[in-house]
C-alpha positions as a LaTeX table, in Angstrom:
\begin{tabular}{lrrr}
\hline
Residue & $x$ (\AA) & $y$ (\AA) & $z$ (\AA) \\
\hline
Met1 & 0.06 & 0.18 & 0.01 \\
Lys2 & 1.38 & 3.41 & $-1.36$ \\
Ser3 & 1.43 & 6.63 & 1.07 \\
Ser4 & 1.09 & 9.99 & 0.09 \\
Ile5 & 2.45 & 12.94 & 2.28 \\
Val6 & 2.71 & 15.26 & $-1.03$ \\
Asp7 & 0.02 & 17.66 & 0.95 \\
Lys8 & 2.27 & 17.82 & 3.93 \\
Leu9 & 5.00 & 18.94 & 1.99 \\
Lys10 & 6.18 & 22.53 & 1.45 \\
Tyr11 & 8.58 & 22.72 & $-1.03$ \\
Ala12 & 8.53 & 26.41 & $-2.13$ \\
Glu13 & 7.91 & 28.08 & 0.82 \\
Lys14 & 11.05 & 30.26 & 2.34 \\
Pro15 & 10.61 & 32.31 & 5.41 \\
Glu16 & 11.43 & 35.91 & 5.46 \\
Ile17 & 12.81 & 37.75 & 7.82 \\
Glu18 & 12.49 & 41.76 & 7.77 \\
Ile19 & 16.17 & 42.97 & 8.57 \\
Ala20 & 15.63 & 46.65 & 8.29 \\
Asp21 & 13.01 & 49.07 & 7.31 \\
Gly22 & 11.21 & 47.73 & 4.15 \\
Val23 & 14.09 & 45.41 & 3.73 \\
Ser24 & 13.89 & 41.87 & 4.15 \\
Ile25 & 15.77 & 38.52 & 3.34 \\
Lys26 & 14.70 & 34.52 & 2.36 \\
Val27 & 16.25 & 31.84 & 4.34 \\
Asn28 & 17.27 & 28.69 & 2.72 \\
Asn29 & 15.56 & 26.11 & 4.85 \\
Lys30 & 16.42 & 22.60 & 2.46 \\
Ala31 & 17.22 & 20.40 & 5.29 \\
Met32 & 20.86 & 19.67 & 4.14 \\
Ala33 & 21.61 & 23.32 & 4.12 \\
Leu34 & 20.59 & 23.54 & 7.68 \\
Leu35 & 21.95 & 20.36 & 8.89 \\
Glu36 & 25.65 & 21.88 & 7.92 \\
Ala37 & 24.53 & 25.87 & 9.29 \\
Ser38 & 23.29 & 23.95 & 12.37 \\
Glu39 & 26.78 & 21.65 & 12.64 \\
Ile40 & 29.14 & 25.10 & 12.08 \\
Val41 & 27.06 & 27.27 & 14.73 \\
Asp42 & 27.66 & 23.98 & 17.34 \\
Ser43 & 31.67 & 24.10 & 16.06 \\
Gly44 & 31.77 & 27.71 & 16.69 \\
Ile45 & 32.15 & 30.28 & 14.22 \\
Asn46 & 35.42 & 31.76 & 12.59 \\
Arg47 & 36.42 & 33.74 & 9.98 \\
Ala48 & 36.18 & 30.61 & 7.49 \\
Ser49 & 32.61 & 30.00 & 8.72 \\
Ile50 & 30.73 & 33.26 & 8.44 \\
Ala51 & 31.16 & 33.52 & 4.38 \\
Arg52 & 29.98 & 29.46 & 4.24 \\
Leu53 & 27.11 & 30.34 & 6.80 \\
Met54 & 26.09 & 33.26 & 4.06 \\
Glu55 & 26.20 & 30.75 & 1.54 \\
Leu56 & 24.13 & 28.38 & 2.97 \\
Leu57 & 21.30 & 30.35 & 4.37 \\
Tyr58 & 20.84 & 32.94 & 1.86 \\
Ser59 & 20.71 & 34.17 & $-1.92$ \\
Pro60 & 23.58 & 36.39 & $-3.78$ \\
Glu61 & 21.14 & 38.93 & $-3.72$ \\
Asp62 & 20.35 & 38.94 & 0.54 \\
Ile63 & 23.70 & 38.52 & 0.87 \\
Glu64 & 24.11 & 41.95 & $-0.60$ \\
Lys65 & 21.67 & 43.49 & 0.86 \\
Ile66 & 23.17 & 42.33 & 4.15 \\
Asn67 & 26.34 & 43.05 & 3.70 \\
Ala68 & 24.96 & 46.83 & 2.58 \\
Leu69 & 23.62 & 47.00 & 6.48 \\
Glu70 & 27.27 & 46.86 & 7.64 \\
Leu71 & 26.19 & 45.23 & 11.42 \\
Asn72 & 27.99 & 44.73 & 14.10 \\
Leu73 & 28.94 & 41.29 & 14.91 \\
Glu74 & 26.45 & 41.35 & 17.68 \\
Asp75 & 23.93 & 41.86 & 14.99 \\
Phe76 & 25.08 & 39.63 & 13.28 \\
Met77 & 24.74 & 36.55 & 15.13 \\
Thr78 & 21.56 & 38.08 & 16.49 \\
Leu79 & 20.76 & 37.59 & 12.55 \\
Ile80 & 22.39 & 34.02 & 12.17 \\
Gln81 & 20.52 & 32.54 & 14.74 \\
Glu82 & 16.71 & 34.32 & 14.27 \\
Ser83 & 17.47 & 33.18 & 10.83 \\
Leu84 & 18.25 & 29.79 & 11.67 \\
Ser85 & 15.31 & 30.01 & 13.89 \\
Ala86 & 13.02 & 30.69 & 11.19 \\
Ala87 & 13.76 & 28.50 & 8.88 \\
Ile88 & 13.73 & 25.70 & 11.81 \\
Gly89 & 10.77 & 25.92 & 13.08 \\
Gly90 & 8.92 & 28.49 & 10.32 \\
Asn91 & 8.60 & 32.25 & 11.91 \\
Gly92 & 9.03 & 34.68 & 9.54 \\
Lys93 & 6.94 & 35.95 & 6.73 \\
Asn94 & 5.87 & 32.89 & 4.93 \\
\hline
\end{tabular}
């Protein structure tokens, strides 16, 4: 007997978060990307891993938006944490 879960899957839905007035980004919520991002965060963030996190979580266009904000390190870490939370938990504007 075959069972279907098609109606339970949300392939195209990416969480969207507002990072500044009028500036929103979408977060990659694909399982493999999130697993790798979580491993990076758990093992400790360094200069090399920051670039990889950005590639995993955001599109090139959204990376440009983030870079344009010139966030300090504390705000950047908040962005990463909230992005992961939105992607895993489905928070944000779907």
